[in-house]
PDB file of the backbone (N, CA, C, O) and the ligand in Angstrom, with CONECT records:
HET     ZN  A 101       1
ATOM      1  N   MET A   1     167.241 122.550  54.251  1.00  0.00           N
ATOM      2  CA  MET A   1     166.196 123.316  54.632  1.00  0.00           C
ATOM      3  C   MET A   1     166.011 123.421  56.162  1.00  0.00           C
ATOM      4  O   MET A   1     166.227 122.462  56.902  1.00  0.00           O
ATOM      5  N   ALA A   2     165.602 124.633  56.603  1.00  0.00           N
ATOM      6  CA  ALA A   2     165.412 124.854  57.990  1.00  0.00           C
ATOM      7  C   ALA A   2     164.183 124.022  58.405  1.00  0.00           C
ATOM      8  O   ALA A   2     163.252 123.747  57.648  1.00  0.00           O
ATOM      9  N   LYS A   3     164.289 123.650  59.714  1.00  0.00           N
ATOM     10  CA  LYS A   3     163.280 122.814  60.228  1.00  0.00           C
ATOM     11  C   LYS A   3     162.470 123.639  61.169  1.00  0.00           C
ATOM     12  O   LYS A   3     162.939 123.901  62.277  1.00  0.00           O
ATOM     13  N   LEU A   4     161.327 124.057  60.828  1.00  0.00           N
ATOM     14  CA  LEU A   4     160.414 124.832  61.635  1.00  0.00           C
ATOM     15  C   LEU A   4     159.396 123.951  62.507  1.00  0.00           C
ATOM     16  O   LEU A   4     158.641 123.140  61.971  1.00  0.00           O
ATOM     17  N   ASP A   5     159.423 124.131  63.643  1.00  0.00           N
ATOM     18  CA  ASP A   5     158.634 123.292  64.438  1.00  0.00           C
ATOM     19  C   ASP A   5     157.280 123.956  64.920  1.00  0.00           C
ATOM     20  O   ASP A   5     156.967 123.980  66.110  1.00  0.00           O
ATOM     21  N   HIS A   6     156.553 124.456  63.979  1.00  0.00           N
ATOM     22  CA  HIS A   6     155.288 125.002  64.287  1.00  0.00           C
ATOM     23  C   HIS A   6     154.349 124.008  65.017  1.00  0.00           C
ATOM     24  O   HIS A   6     153.530 124.387  65.855  1.00  0.00           O
ATOM     25  N   ALA A   7     154.501 122.818  64.681  1.00  0.00           N
ATOM     26  CA  ALA A   7     153.609 121.736  65.287  1.00  0.00           C
ATOM     27  C   ALA A   7     153.740 121.611  66.684  1.00  0.00           C
ATOM     28  O   ALA A   7     152.799 121.169  67.344  1.00  0.00           O
ATOM     29  N   GLN A   8     154.879 121.975  67.245  1.00  0.00           N
ATOM     30  CA  GLN A   8     155.152 121.912  68.680  1.00  0.00           C
ATOM     31  C   GLN A   8     154.108 122.530  69.508  1.00  0.00           C
ATOM     32  O   GLN A   8     153.607 121.872  70.420  1.00  0.00           O
ATOM     33  N   THR A   9     153.736 123.730  69.272  1.00  0.00           N
ATOM     34  CA  THR A   9     152.665 124.474  70.029  1.00  0.00           C
ATOM     35  C   THR A   9     151.290 124.043  69.663  1.00  0.00           C
ATOM     36  O   THR A   9     150.402 124.008  70.515  1.00  0.00           O
ATOM     37  N   ALA A  10     151.092 123.723  68.460  1.00  0.00           N
ATOM     38  CA  ALA A  10     149.759 123.489  67.986  1.00  0.00           C
ATOM     39  C   ALA A  10     149.269 122.092  68.292  1.00  0.00           C
ATOM     40  O   ALA A  10     148.076 121.789  68.321  1.00  0.00           O
ATOM     41  N   LYS A  11     150.322 121.220  68.531  1.00  0.00           N
ATOM     42  CA  LYS A  11     150.001 119.787  68.669  1.00  0.00           C
ATOM     43  C   LYS A  11     149.048 119.514  69.807  1.00  0.00           C
ATOM     44  O   LYS A  11     149.123 120.002  70.935  1.00  0.00           O
ATOM     45  N   LYS A  12     148.161 118.688  69.369  1.00  0.00           N
ATOM     46  CA  LYS A  12     147.176 118.168  70.393  1.00  0.00           C
ATOM     47  C   LYS A  12     147.502 116.647  70.503  1.00  0.00           C
ATOM     48  O   LYS A  12     148.018 116.011  69.584  1.00  0.00           O
ATOM     49  N   ARG A  13     147.168 116.144  71.667  1.00  0.00           N
ATOM     50  CA  ARG A  13     147.263 114.736  71.860  1.00  0.00           C
ATOM     51  C   ARG A  13     146.078 113.989  71.229  1.00  0.00           C
ATOM     52  O   ARG A  13     145.095 113.689  71.905  1.00  0.00           O
ATOM     53  N   ARG A  14     146.179 113.709  69.986  1.00  0.00           N
ATOM     54  CA  ARG A  14     144.991 113.104  69.335  1.00  0.00           C
ATOM     55  C   ARG A  14     145.092 111.577  69.544  1.00  0.00           C
ATOM     56  O   ARG A  14     146.202 111.045  69.552  1.00  0.00           O
ATOM     57  N   PRO A  15     143.990 110.879  69.709  1.00  0.00           N
ATOM     58  CA  PRO A  15     144.082 109.444  69.902  1.00  0.00           C
ATOM     59  C   PRO A  15     144.609 108.898  68.676  1.00  0.00           C
ATOM     60  O   PRO A  15     144.280 109.365  67.586  1.00  0.00           O
ATOM     61  N   ARG A  16     145.455 107.876  68.805  1.00  0.00           N
ATOM     62  CA  ARG A  16     146.088 107.191  67.566  1.00  0.00           C
ATOM     63  C   ARG A  16     145.229 105.977  67.300  1.00  0.00           C
ATOM     64  O   ARG A  16     145.219 104.988  68.033  1.00  0.00           O
ATOM     65  N   THR A  17     144.510 106.117  66.203  1.00  0.00           N
ATOM     66  CA  THR A  17     143.640 104.886  65.919  1.00  0.00           C
ATOM     67  C   THR A  17     144.255 104.088  64.883  1.00  0.00           C
ATOM     68  O   THR A  17     144.717 104.604  63.865  1.00  0.00           O
ATOM     69  N   CYS A  18     144.275 102.799  65.117  1.00  0.00           N
ATOM     70  CA  CYS A  18     144.765 101.749  64.097  1.00  0.00           C
ATOM     71  C   CYS A  18     143.781 101.794  62.868  1.00  0.00           C
ATOM     72  O   CYS A  18     142.558 101.699  62.971  1.00  0.00           O
ATOM     73  N   VAL A  19     144.447 101.944  61.745  1.00  0.00           N
ATOM     74  CA  VAL A  19     143.563 101.895  60.479  1.00  0.00           C
ATOM     75  C   VAL A  19     143.187 100.437  60.139  1.00  0.00           C
ATOM     76  O   VAL A  19     142.379 100.205  59.239  1.00  0.00           O
ATOM     77  N   GLY A  20     143.724  99.531  60.799  1.00  0.00           N
ATOM     78  CA  GLY A  20     143.404  98.119  60.536  1.00  0.00           C
ATOM     79  C   GLY A  20     142.252  97.603  61.359  1.00  0.00           C
ATOM     80  O   GLY A  20     141.326  97.025  60.790  1.00  0.00           O
ATOM     81  N   CYS A  21     142.253  97.777  62.670  1.00  0.00           N
ATOM     82  CA  CYS A  21     141.150  97.284  63.571  1.00  0.00           C
ATOM     83  C   CYS A  21     140.362  98.445  64.054  1.00  0.00           C
ATOM     84  O   CYS A  21     139.365  98.204  64.735  1.00  0.00           O
ATOM     85  N   GLY A  22     140.666  99.614  63.801  1.00  0.00           N
ATOM     86  CA  GLY A  22     139.877 100.758  64.124  1.00  0.00           C
ATOM     87  C   GLY A  22     139.924 101.119  65.674  1.00  0.00           C
ATOM     88  O   GLY A  22     139.179 101.967  66.166  1.00  0.00           O
ATOM     89  N   GLU A  23     140.821 100.432  66.362  1.00  0.00           N
ATOM     90  CA  GLU A  23     140.797 100.724  67.827  1.00  0.00           C
ATOM     91  C   GLU A  23     141.848 101.762  68.189  1.00  0.00           C
ATOM     92  O   GLU A  23     142.892 101.833  67.539  1.00  0.00           O
ATOM     93  N   GLU A  24     141.607 102.524  69.159  1.00  0.00           N
ATOM     94  CA  GLU A  24     142.581 103.314  69.796  1.00  0.00           C
ATOM     95  C   GLU A  24     143.513 102.503  70.576  1.00  0.00           C
ATOM     96  O   GLU A  24     143.067 101.762  71.452  1.00  0.00           O
ATOM     97  N   SER A  25     144.680 102.571  70.354  1.00  0.00           N
ATOM     98  CA  SER A  25     145.681 101.656  71.041  1.00  0.00           C
ATOM     99  C   SER A  25     146.769 102.331  71.717  1.00  0.00           C
ATOM    100  O   SER A  25     147.894 102.280  71.221  1.00  0.00           O
ATOM    101  N   PRO A  26     146.552 102.969  72.812  1.00  0.00           N
ATOM    102  CA  PRO A  26     147.582 103.775  73.480  1.00  0.00           C
ATOM    103  C   PRO A  26     148.571 102.863  74.164  1.00  0.00           C
ATOM    104  O   PRO A  26     149.700 103.276  74.429  1.00  0.00           O
ATOM    105  N   LYS A  27     148.186 101.640  74.459  1.00  0.00           N
ATOM    106  CA  LYS A  27     149.102 100.761  75.102  1.00  0.00           C
ATOM    107  C   LYS A  27     149.882  99.957  74.192  1.00  0.00           C
ATOM    108  O   LYS A  27     151.058  99.699  74.448  1.00  0.00           O
ATOM    109  N   ARG A  28     149.276  99.519  73.089  1.00  0.00           N
ATOM    110  CA  ARG A  28     149.937  98.753  72.094  1.00  0.00           C
ATOM    111  C   ARG A  28     150.858  99.593  71.163  1.00  0.00           C
ATOM    112  O   ARG A  28     150.628 100.776  70.910  1.00  0.00           O
ATOM    113  N   GLU A  29     151.837  98.950  70.708  1.00  0.00           N
ATOM    114  CA  GLU A  29     152.651  99.691  69.805  1.00  0.00           C
ATOM    115  C   GLU A  29     152.082  99.952  68.473  1.00  0.00           C
ATOM    116  O   GLU A  29     151.617  99.032  67.800  1.00  0.00           O
ATOM    117  N   LEU A  30     152.104 101.258  68.038  1.00  0.00           N
ATOM    118  CA  LEU A  30     151.446 101.600  66.766  1.00  0.00           C
ATOM    119  C   LEU A  30     152.610 102.030  65.824  1.00  0.00           C
ATOM    120  O   LEU A  30     153.547 102.713  66.235  1.00  0.00           O
ATOM    121  N   LEU A  31     152.507 101.613  64.593  1.00  0.00           N
ATOM    122  CA  LEU A  31     153.545 102.046  63.614  1.00  0.00           C
ATOM    123  C   LEU A  31     152.958 103.186  62.927  1.00  0.00           C
ATOM    124  O   LEU A  31     151.759 103.159  62.652  1.00  0.00           O
ATOM    125  N   ARG A  32     153.742 104.265  62.599  1.00  0.00           N
ATOM    126  CA  ARG A  32     153.336 105.461  61.888  1.00  0.00           C
ATOM    127  C   ARG A  32     153.579 105.329  60.420  1.00  0.00           C
ATOM    128  O   ARG A  32     154.652 104.870  60.028  1.00  0.00           O
ATOM    129  N   VAL A  33     152.704 105.680  59.635  1.00  0.00           N
ATOM    130  CA  VAL A  33     152.924 105.822  58.289  1.00  0.00           C
ATOM    131  C   VAL A  33     152.685 107.239  57.926  1.00  0.00           C
ATOM    132  O   VAL A  33     151.720 107.818  58.425  1.00  0.00           O
ATOM    133  N   VAL A  34     153.478 107.849  57.099  1.00  0.00           N
ATOM    134  CA  VAL A  34     153.366 109.239  56.867  1.00  0.00           C
ATOM    135  C   VAL A  34     153.322 109.534  55.389  1.00  0.00           C
ATOM    136  O   VAL A  34     153.983 108.884  54.580  1.00  0.00           O
ATOM    137  N   ARG A  35     152.521 110.538  55.056  1.00  0.00           N
ATOM    138  CA  ARG A  35     152.631 111.066  53.596  1.00  0.00           C
ATOM    139  C   ARG A  35     153.440 112.299  53.675  1.00  0.00           C
ATOM    140  O   ARG A  35     153.003 113.343  54.158  1.00  0.00           O
ATOM    141  N   GLY A  36     154.630 112.158  53.190  1.00  0.00           N
ATOM    142  CA  GLY A  36     155.520 113.300  53.383  1.00  0.00           C
ATOM    143  C   GLY A  36     155.133 114.495  52.529  1.00  0.00           C
ATOM    144  O   GLY A  36     154.174 114.453  51.759  1.00  0.00           O
ATOM    145  N   THR A  37     155.898 115.548  52.687  1.00  0.00           N
ATOM    146  CA  THR A  37     155.587 116.755  51.973  1.00  0.00           C
ATOM    147  C   THR A  37     155.833 116.609  50.394  1.00  0.00           C
ATOM    148  O   THR A  37     155.364 117.411  49.587  1.00  0.00           O
ATOM    149  N   ASP A  38     156.554 115.591  50.065  1.00  0.00           N
ATOM    150  CA  ASP A  38     156.813 115.197  48.707  1.00  0.00           C
ATOM    151  C   ASP A  38     155.650 114.380  48.047  1.00  0.00           C
ATOM    152  O   ASP A  38     155.626 114.048  46.861  1.00  0.00           O
ATOM    153  N   GLY A  39     154.638 114.088  49.030  1.00  0.00           N
ATOM    154  CA  GLY A  39     153.459 113.241  48.462  1.00  0.00           C
ATOM    155  C   GLY A  39     153.678 111.739  48.614  1.00  0.00           C
ATOM    156  O   GLY A  39     152.747 110.948  48.465  1.00  0.00           O
ATOM    157  N   ALA A  40     154.824 111.383  48.891  1.00  0.00           N
ATOM    158  CA  ALA A  40     155.132 109.853  48.961  1.00  0.00           C
ATOM    159  C   ALA A  40     154.839 109.340  50.346  1.00  0.00           C
ATOM    160  O   ALA A  40     155.155 109.979  51.350  1.00  0.00           O
ATOM    161  N   VAL A  41     154.231 108.181  50.382  1.00  0.00           N
ATOM    162  CA  VAL A  41     153.795 107.534  51.489  1.00  0.00           C
ATOM    163  C   VAL A  41     154.911 106.571  51.921  1.00  0.00           C
ATOM    164  O   VAL A  41     155.428 105.816  51.097  1.00  0.00           O
ATOM    165  N   ARG A  42     155.267 106.593  53.158  1.00  0.00           N
ATOM    166  CA  ARG A  42     156.323 105.723  53.747  1.00  0.00           C
ATOM    167  C   ARG A  42     156.102 105.346  55.155  1.00  0.00           C
ATOM    168  O   ARG A  42     155.344 106.018  55.854  1.00  0.00           O
ATOM    169  N   TYR A  43     156.682 104.370  55.584  1.00  0.00           N
ATOM    170  CA  TYR A  43     156.878 104.009  56.973  1.00  0.00           C
ATOM    171  C   TYR A  43     157.717 104.975  57.695  1.00  0.00           C
ATOM    172  O   TYR A  43     158.853 105.242  57.305  1.00  0.00           O
ATOM    173  N   ASP A  44     157.178 105.516  58.758  1.00  0.00           N
ATOM    174  CA  ASP A  44     157.932 106.565  59.505  1.00  0.00           C
ATOM    175  C   ASP A  44     158.466 105.897  60.669  1.00  0.00           C
ATOM    176  O   ASP A  44     157.760 105.729  61.664  1.00  0.00           O
ATOM    177  N   SER A  45     159.755 105.475  60.611  1.00  0.00           N
ATOM    178  CA  SER A  45     160.413 104.833  61.739  1.00  0.00           C
ATOM    179  C   SER A  45     160.687 105.672  62.859  1.00  0.00           C
ATOM    180  O   SER A  45     160.727 105.154  63.975  1.00  0.00           O
ATOM    181  N   THR A  46     160.894 106.983  62.709  1.00  0.00           N
ATOM    182  CA  THR A  46     161.079 107.913  63.809  1.00  0.00           C
ATOM    183  C   THR A  46     159.805 108.334  64.450  1.00  0.00           C
ATOM    184  O   THR A  46     159.878 108.858  65.562  1.00  0.00           O
ATOM    185  N   GLY A  47     158.646 108.169  63.885  1.00  0.00           N
ATOM    186  CA  GLY A  47     157.398 108.625  64.480  1.00  0.00           C
ATOM    187  C   GLY A  47     157.293 110.145  64.449  1.00  0.00           C
ATOM    188  O   GLY A  47     156.355 110.660  65.057  1.00  0.00           O
ATOM    189  N   LYS A  48     158.087 110.841  63.857  1.00  0.00           N
ATOM    190  CA  LYS A  48     157.861 112.318  63.857  1.00  0.00           C
ATOM    191  C   LYS A  48     158.251 112.965  62.502  1.00  0.00           C
ATOM    192  O   LYS A  48     158.642 114.131  62.455  1.00  0.00           O
ATOM    193  N   ALA A  49     158.144 112.224  61.457  1.00  0.00           N
ATOM    194  CA  ALA A  49     158.390 112.942  60.175  1.00  0.00           C
ATOM    195  C   ALA A  49     157.231 113.886  59.828  1.00  0.00           C
ATOM    196  O   ALA A  49     156.069 113.698  60.190  1.00  0.00           O
ATOM    197  N   ASN A  50     157.643 114.874  59.123  1.00  0.00           N
ATOM    198  CA  ASN A  50     156.584 115.912  58.699  1.00  0.00           C
ATOM    199  C   ASN A  50     155.611 115.299  57.785  1.00  0.00           C
ATOM    200  O   ASN A  50     155.965 114.444  56.974  1.00  0.00           O
ATOM    201  N   GLY A  51     154.463 115.683  57.881  1.00  0.00           N
ATOM    202  CA  GLY A  51     153.422 115.225  56.922  1.00  0.00           C
ATOM    203  C   GLY A  51     152.224 114.729  57.703  1.00  0.00           C
ATOM    204  O   GLY A  51     152.126 114.827  58.926  1.00  0.00           O
ATOM    205  N   ARG A  52     151.302 114.179  56.886  1.00  0.00           N
ATOM    206  CA  ARG A  52     150.022 113.595  57.463  1.00  0.00           C
ATOM    207  C   ARG A  52     150.238 112.196  57.759  1.00  0.00           C
ATOM    208  O   ARG A  52     150.689 111.415  56.922  1.00  0.00           O
ATOM    209  N   GLY A  53     149.913 111.859  58.973  1.00  0.00           N
ATOM    210  CA  GLY A  53     150.271 110.458  59.502  1.00  0.00           C
ATOM    211  C   GLY A  53     149.032 109.597  59.710  1.00  0.00           C
ATOM    212  O   GLY A  53     147.938 110.103  59.961  1.00  0.00           O
ATOM    213  N   ALA A  54     149.233 108.250  59.597  1.00  0.00           N
ATOM    214  CA  ALA A  54     148.192 107.328  60.049  1.00  0.00           C
ATOM    215  C   ALA A  54     148.872 106.241  60.778  1.00  0.00           C
ATOM    216  O   ALA A  54     150.087 106.065  60.689  1.00  0.00           O
ATOM    217  N   TYR A  55     148.052 105.473  61.535  1.00  0.00           N
ATOM    218  CA  TYR A  55     148.660 104.511  62.384  1.00  0.00           C
ATOM    219  C   TYR A  55     148.206 103.139  62.197  1.00  0.00           C
ATOM    220  O   TYR A  55     147.061 102.963  61.779  1.00  0.00           O
ATOM    221  N   VAL A  56     148.964 102.138  62.455  1.00  0.00           N
ATOM    222  CA  VAL A  56     148.435 100.759  62.471  1.00  0.00           C
ATOM    223  C   VAL A  56     149.156 100.032  63.597  1.00  0.00           C
ATOM    224  O   VAL A  56     150.317 100.284  63.921  1.00  0.00           O
ATOM    225  N   CYS A  57     148.421  99.154  64.143  1.00  0.00           N
ATOM    226  CA  CYS A  57     149.140  98.253  65.262  1.00  0.00           C
ATOM    227  C   CYS A  57     150.180  97.521  64.642  1.00  0.00           C
ATOM    228  O   CYS A  57     150.141  97.146  63.470  1.00  0.00           O
ATOM    229  N   ALA A  58     151.140  97.313  65.456  1.00  0.00           N
ATOM    230  CA  ALA A  58     152.341  96.392  65.149  1.00  0.00           C
ATOM    231  C   ALA A  58     151.883  94.990  65.127  1.00  0.00           C
ATOM    232  O   ALA A  58     152.490  94.157  65.799  1.00  0.00           O
ATOM    233  N   ARG A  59     150.870  94.662  64.415  1.00  0.00           N
ATOM    234  CA  ARG A  59     150.236  93.317  64.334  1.00  0.00           C
ATOM    235  C   ARG A  59     150.092  92.966  62.855  1.00  0.00           C
ATOM    236  O   ARG A  59     149.647  93.766  62.032  1.00  0.00           O
ATOM    237  N   ARG A  60     150.496  91.719  62.560  1.00  0.00           N
ATOM    238  CA  ARG A  60     150.326  91.313  61.203  1.00  0.00           C
ATOM    239  C   ARG A  60     148.828  91.398  60.733  1.00  0.00           C
ATOM    240  O   ARG A  60     148.549  91.846  59.621  1.00  0.00           O
ATOM    241  N   GLN A  61     147.945  90.988  61.549  1.00  0.00           N
ATOM    242  CA  GLN A  61     146.525  91.026  61.096  1.00  0.00           C
ATOM    243  C   GLN A  61     146.031  92.450  60.836  1.00  0.00           C
ATOM    244  O   GLN A  61     145.184  92.646  59.964  1.00  0.00           O
ATOM    245  N   CYS A  62     146.525  93.428  61.552  1.00  0.00           N
ATOM    246  CA  CYS A  62     146.135  94.818  61.278  1.00  0.00           C
ATOM    247  C   CYS A  62     146.824  95.412  60.052  1.00  0.00           C
ATOM    248  O   CYS A  62     146.225  96.171  59.291  1.00  0.00           O
ATOM    249  N   VAL A  63     147.995  95.078  59.893  1.00  0.00           N
ATOM    250  CA  VAL A  63     148.687  95.515  58.690  1.00  0.00           C
ATOM    251  C   VAL A  63     148.068  94.926  57.380  1.00  0.00           C
ATOM    252  O   VAL A  63     148.033  95.569  56.330  1.00  0.00           O
ATOM    253  N   GLU A  64     147.580  93.653  57.519  1.00  0.00           N
ATOM    254  CA  GLU A  64     147.028  93.012  56.356  1.00  0.00           C
ATOM    255  C   GLU A  64     145.582  93.452  56.166  1.00  0.00           C
ATOM    256  O   GLU A  64     145.053  93.497  55.056  1.00  0.00           O
ATOM    257  N   ALA A  65     144.963  93.778  57.312  1.00  0.00           N
ATOM    258  CA  ALA A  65     143.605  94.402  57.107  1.00  0.00           C
ATOM    259  C   ALA A  65     143.698  95.785  56.429  1.00  0.00           C
ATOM    260  O   ALA A  65     142.887  96.107  55.561  1.00  0.00           O
ATOM    261  N   ALA A  66     144.676  96.585  56.824  1.00  0.00           N
ATOM    262  CA  ALA A  66     144.919  97.845  56.231  1.00  0.00           C
ATOM    263  C   ALA A  66     145.189  97.813  54.762  1.00  0.00           C
ATOM    264  O   ALA A  66     144.784  98.666  53.973  1.00  0.00           O
ATOM    265  N   LYS A  67     145.933  96.724  54.444  1.00  0.00           N
ATOM    266  CA  LYS A  67     146.284  96.581  53.062  1.00  0.00           C
ATOM    267  C   LYS A  67     145.094  96.314  52.331  1.00  0.00           C
ATOM    268  O   LYS A  67     144.854  96.946  51.302  1.00  0.00           O
ATOM    269  N   LYS A  68     144.207  95.301  52.832  1.00  0.00           N
ATOM    270  CA  LYS A  68     143.138  94.813  52.083  1.00  0.00           C
ATOM    271  C   LYS A  68     142.090  95.883  51.896  1.00  0.00           C
ATOM    272  O   LYS A  68     141.459  95.992  50.845  1.00  0.00           O
ATOM    273  N   LYS A  69     141.913  96.695  52.976  1.00  0.00           N
ATOM    274  CA  LYS A  69     140.894  97.782  53.001  1.00  0.00           C
ATOM    275  C   LYS A  69     141.332  99.022  52.397  1.00  0.00           C
ATOM    276  O   LYS A  69     140.571  99.981  52.265  1.00  0.00           O
ATOM    277  N   LYS A  70     142.711  99.025  51.977  1.00  0.00           N
ATOM    278  CA  LYS A  70     143.258 100.290  51.450  1.00  0.00           C
ATOM    279  C   LYS A  70     143.116 101.491  52.353  1.00  0.00           C
ATOM    280  O   LYS A  70     142.934 102.636  51.939  1.00  0.00           O
ATOM    281  N   SER A  71     143.214 101.132  53.640  1.00  0.00           N
ATOM    282  CA  SER A  71     142.972 102.073  54.710  1.00  0.00           C
ATOM    283  C   SER A  71     143.941 103.274  54.654  1.00  0.00           C
ATOM    284  O   SER A  71     143.552 104.413  54.911  1.00  0.00           O
ATOM    285  N   PHE A  72     145.230 102.982  54.308  1.00  0.00           N
ATOM    286  CA  PHE A  72     146.163 104.107  54.354  1.00  0.00           C
ATOM    287  C   PHE A  72     145.856 104.996  53.127  1.00  0.00           C
ATOM    288  O   PHE A  72     145.892 106.214  53.307  1.00  0.00           O
ATOM    289  N   SER A  73     145.557 104.512  51.890  1.00  0.00           N
ATOM    290  CA  SER A  73     145.244 105.361  50.786  1.00  0.00           C
ATOM    291  C   SER A  73     144.113 106.306  51.218  1.00  0.00           C
ATOM    292  O   SER A  73     144.166 107.511  50.970  1.00  0.00           O
ATOM    293  N   ARG A  74     142.981 105.672  51.937  1.00  0.00           N
ATOM    294  CA  ARG A  74     142.017 106.502  52.293  1.00  0.00           C
ATOM    295  C   ARG A  74     142.332 107.522  53.394  1.00  0.00           C
ATOM    296  O   ARG A  74     141.855 108.656  53.372  1.00  0.00           O
ATOM    297  N   ALA A  75     143.119 107.097  54.320  1.00  0.00           N
ATOM    298  CA  ALA A  75     143.434 108.037  55.425  1.00  0.00           C
ATOM    299  C   ALA A  75     144.265 109.142  54.896  1.00  0.00           C
ATOM    300  O   ALA A  75     144.046 110.308  55.227  1.00  0.00           O
ATOM    301  N   LEU A  76     145.219 108.805  54.078  1.00  0.00           N
ATOM    302  CA  LEU A  76     146.160 109.716  53.594  1.00  0.00           C
ATOM    303  C   LEU A  76     145.950 110.304  52.262  1.00  0.00           C
ATOM    304  O   LEU A  76     146.712 111.178  51.851  1.00  0.00           O
ATOM    305  N   LYS A  77     144.945 109.868  51.555  1.00  0.00           N
ATOM    306  CA  LYS A  77     144.563 110.376  50.290  1.00  0.00           C
ATOM    307  C   LYS A  77     145.791 110.418  49.326  1.00  0.00           C
ATOM    308  O   LYS A  77     146.148 111.413  48.695  1.00  0.00           O
ATOM    309  N   ALA A  78     146.328 109.304  49.308  1.00  0.00           N
ATOM    310  CA  ALA A  78     147.502 109.218  48.434  1.00  0.00           C
ATOM    311  C   ALA A  78     147.662 107.629  48.035  1.00  0.00           C
ATOM    312  O   ALA A  78     147.119 106.708  48.645  1.00  0.00           O
ATOM    313  N   GLU A  79     148.471 107.503  46.951  1.00  0.00           N
ATOM    314  CA  GLU A  79     148.811 106.111  46.529  1.00  0.00           C
ATOM    315  C   GLU A  79     149.779 105.551  47.605  1.00  0.00           C
ATOM    316  O   GLU A  79     150.645 106.252  48.129  1.00  0.00           O
ATOM    317  N   VAL A  80     149.575 104.233  47.902  1.00  0.00           N
ATOM    318  CA  VAL A  80     150.427 103.585  48.706  1.00  0.00           C
ATOM    319  C   VAL A  80     151.100 102.515  48.156  1.00  0.00           C
ATOM    320  O   VAL A  80     150.429 101.553  47.782  1.00  0.00           O
ATOM    321  N   PRO A  81     152.468 102.495  48.019  1.00  0.00           N
ATOM    322  CA  PRO A  81     153.252 101.435  47.510  1.00  0.00           C
ATOM    323  C   PRO A  81     153.182 100.172  48.150  1.00  0.00           C
ATOM    324  O   PRO A  81     153.148 100.165  49.380  1.00  0.00           O
ATOM    325  N   ASP A  82     153.150  98.965  47.443  1.00  0.00           N
ATOM    326  CA  ASP A  82     153.134  97.667  48.220  1.00  0.00           C
ATOM    327  C   ASP A  82     154.246  97.466  49.116  1.00  0.00           C
ATOM    328  O   ASP A  82     154.074  96.780  50.123  1.00  0.00           O
ATOM    329  N   ASP A  83     155.392  97.998  48.860  1.00  0.00           N
ATOM    330  CA  ASP A  83     156.637  97.732  49.748  1.00  0.00           C
ATOM    331  C   ASP A  83     156.364  98.390  51.019  1.00  0.00           C
ATOM    332  O   ASP A  83     156.991  97.982  51.996  1.00  0.00           O
ATOM    333  N   LEU A  84     155.515  99.360  51.171  1.00  0.00           N
ATOM    334  CA  LEU A  84     155.171  99.934  52.532  1.00  0.00           C
ATOM    335  C   LEU A  84     154.680  98.833  53.431  1.00  0.00           C
ATOM    336  O   LEU A  84     155.048  98.823  54.606  1.00  0.00           O
ATOM    337  N   PHE A  85     153.892  97.926  52.973  1.00  0.00           N
ATOM    338  CA  PHE A  85     153.361  96.925  53.838  1.00  0.00           C
ATOM    339  C   PHE A  85     154.498  95.945  54.287  1.00  0.00           C
ATOM    340  O   PHE A  85     154.552  95.433  55.405  1.00  0.00           O
ATOM    341  N   ASP A  86     155.365  95.756  53.314  1.00  0.00           N
ATOM    342  CA  ASP A  86     156.536  94.771  53.588  1.00  0.00           C
ATOM    343  C   ASP A  86     157.365  95.442  54.798  1.00  0.00           C
ATOM    344  O   ASP A  86     157.804  94.760  55.724  1.00  0.00           O
ATOM    345  N   ALA A  87     157.531  96.750  54.717  1.00  0.00           N
ATOM    346  CA  ALA A  87     158.199  97.398  55.741  1.00  0.00           C
ATOM    347  C   ALA A  87     157.463  97.317  57.105  1.00  0.00           C
ATOM    348  O   ALA A  87     158.046  97.170  58.178  1.00  0.00           O
ATOM    349  N   LEU A  88     156.188  97.424  56.959  1.00  0.00           N
ATOM    350  CA  LEU A  88     155.370  97.387  58.236  1.00  0.00           C
ATOM    351  C   LEU A  88     155.394  96.041  58.807  1.00  0.00           C
ATOM    352  O   LEU A  88     155.604  95.861  60.006  1.00  0.00           O
ATOM    353  N   LEU A  89     155.164  94.990  57.890  1.00  0.00           N
ATOM    354  CA  LEU A  89     155.142  93.600  58.376  1.00  0.00           C
ATOM    355  C   LEU A  89     156.396  93.221  59.079  1.00  0.00           C
ATOM    356  O   LEU A  89     156.375  92.441  60.031  1.00  0.00           O
ATOM    357  N   GLU A  90     157.541  93.785  58.603  1.00  0.00           N
ATOM    358  CA  GLU A  90     158.865  93.489  59.300  1.00  0.00           C
ATOM    359  C   GLU A  90     158.923  93.938  60.633  1.00  0.00           C
ATOM    360  O   GLU A  90     159.699  93.440  61.448  1.00  0.00           O
ATOM    361  N   ARG A  91     158.065  94.945  60.926  1.00  0.00           N
ATOM    362  CA  ARG A  91     158.021  95.467  62.390  1.00  0.00           C
ATOM    363  C   ARG A  91     156.999  94.790  63.254  1.00  0.00           C
ATOM    364  O   ARG A  91     156.926  95.085  64.447  1.00  0.00           O
ATOM    365  N   CYS A  92     156.199  93.887  62.707  1.00  0.00           N
ATOM    366  CA  CYS A  92     155.144  93.340  63.474  1.00  0.00           C
ATOM    367  C   CYS A  92     155.682  92.223  64.394  1.00  0.00           C
ATOM    368  O   CYS A  92     156.675  91.562  64.092  1.00  0.00           O
ATOM    369  N   CYS A  93     154.970  92.043  65.545  1.00  0.00           N
ATOM    370  CA  CYS A  93     155.226  90.998  66.453  1.00  0.00           C
ATOM    371  C   CYS A  93     154.535  89.786  65.817  1.00  0.00           C
ATOM    372  O   CYS A  93     153.435  89.859  65.269  1.00  0.00           O
ATOM    373  N   GLU A  94     155.233  88.715  65.925  1.00  0.00           N
ATOM    374  CA  GLU A  94     154.547  87.516  65.439  1.00  0.00           C
ATOM    375  C   GLU A  94     153.383  86.979  66.202  1.00  0.00           C
ATOM    376  O   GLU A  94     152.567  86.224  65.674  1.00  0.00           O
ATOM    377  N   ASP A  95     153.308  87.357  67.407  1.00  0.00           N
ATOM    378  CA  ASP A  95     152.225  86.757  68.271  1.00  0.00           C
ATOM    379  C   ASP A  95     150.914  87.443  68.107  1.00  0.00           C
ATOM    380  O   ASP A  95     149.903  86.983  68.639  1.00  0.00           O
ATOM    381  N   GLY A  96     150.896  88.584  67.352  1.00  0.00           N
ATOM    382  CA  GLY A  96     149.688  89.271  67.088  1.00  0.00           C
ATOM    383  C   GLY A  96     148.401  88.746  67.416  1.00  0.00           C
ATOM    384  O   GLY A  96     147.386  89.394  67.160  1.00  0.00           O
TER     385      GLY A  96
HETATM  386 ZN    ZN A 101     144.996  97.338  64.986  1.00  0.00          ZN2+
END
C-alpha cells in the first residue's frame, strides 16, 4: 500500500496528555498507543503509526491507572487487549 502523508501538512502540535494522570507531559517520555486502520489497538513503538493515538507516561502508575480506568478504550473508542498493558509496562521506568 502506498503511504500517503496527508497528516504532514495538517498536523498540529497538540499537547500530548497522559490518559493515566491527565497531565500534559512534554518533558516526560510518553508512550503512544494507536488504534490502527484495522481497528486493533496496540502499542506504537515508532510513535508514528497511522490511526488514532493516545498517550500514557512511561510510568507504571500511569499505565496501571489507564488500565483501571479503561482510559484507552474511552480515548480510542475501541476494545483494548490486556497484553497492550504488558507491552506498555515493559517500557516503563521503574522509578516512576
Ligand atoms: Zn501520566
